[in-house]
N, C-alpha and C positions, 0 to 999 in steps of 0.2 A: 098206607101211612109210612113215610120213610123213617128209617132208624136214625136216631140221633148219633152224631159222631162222638167217638170217645178219643181221648188224647193218648191213652197208654193202656197196657194190658190190665193194670190194676183197676182202672175205671171200668173196663169191659167186664171184668169179673164181678165188680160190685153191681153193675147194671144188669148183666145177663146171666150171672151165675158161673159155675165152673163145671168141668166134666169129670171130676174125680170118681163119680159113680157110673161113668159111661161103660156100657158093655156092648161091643160091636156085634152086629147082626151078620151072620154068614150068608144065609139065603141061597137060592139057586143060582143067582147071577154072580156069586163070588167065585171066580175061576182064575187060574193063573194066566199069564200072558207072556208072550215072546218078545214084547217091545223092549228095546234096549234102555238102560237107565239114562235119564236125561233127555230122551227123545220127546218131541211134542206129543206123540201118541201116548207115551207112558205118563207124562205129566197130566194129560187130559183124563187118562184112566184113573189116576190117583185122585184127581179132583172129583170124579164121578163116585168113586168109592167113598169119599168123605160125605158127599151128598146123601148117599144111601145108608150111611151109618155103618159102613163096613170097615174091617181093618185095612190099613194101607197096604201091607205086604202079605202076599200069598206064598205058601211054601213052593209053588211051582212057577213063580215069576222067574224070568231070565236073570241069571246072576253073573253073567260074564258077557264078553263082546266077541266071542268065537264065532266064526263063520260070517261075520258082517264085513262089508266093504264100504269104504267112505270115499268121498271126493277128495282128491289131493290137488291143492292149489300150488302152482309153482311159485318159488320165491322171486320177488321182484329184484 
């Protein structure tokens, strides 16, 4: 059964409740990552953490961009 669409966050809270009492679950799969911030892999990992009820941030997640190389596009 599909969920009814809601127009704003207030309707969503009224319909589905809130997470003020949410306590994240650490579990065995909650480990740090070397994925850089903003990368597709890091975004997917954050999505997965939410699905598992885990905290978004791990103390051993990468916190900088050192050692990374990126593609450079010449200016036109």
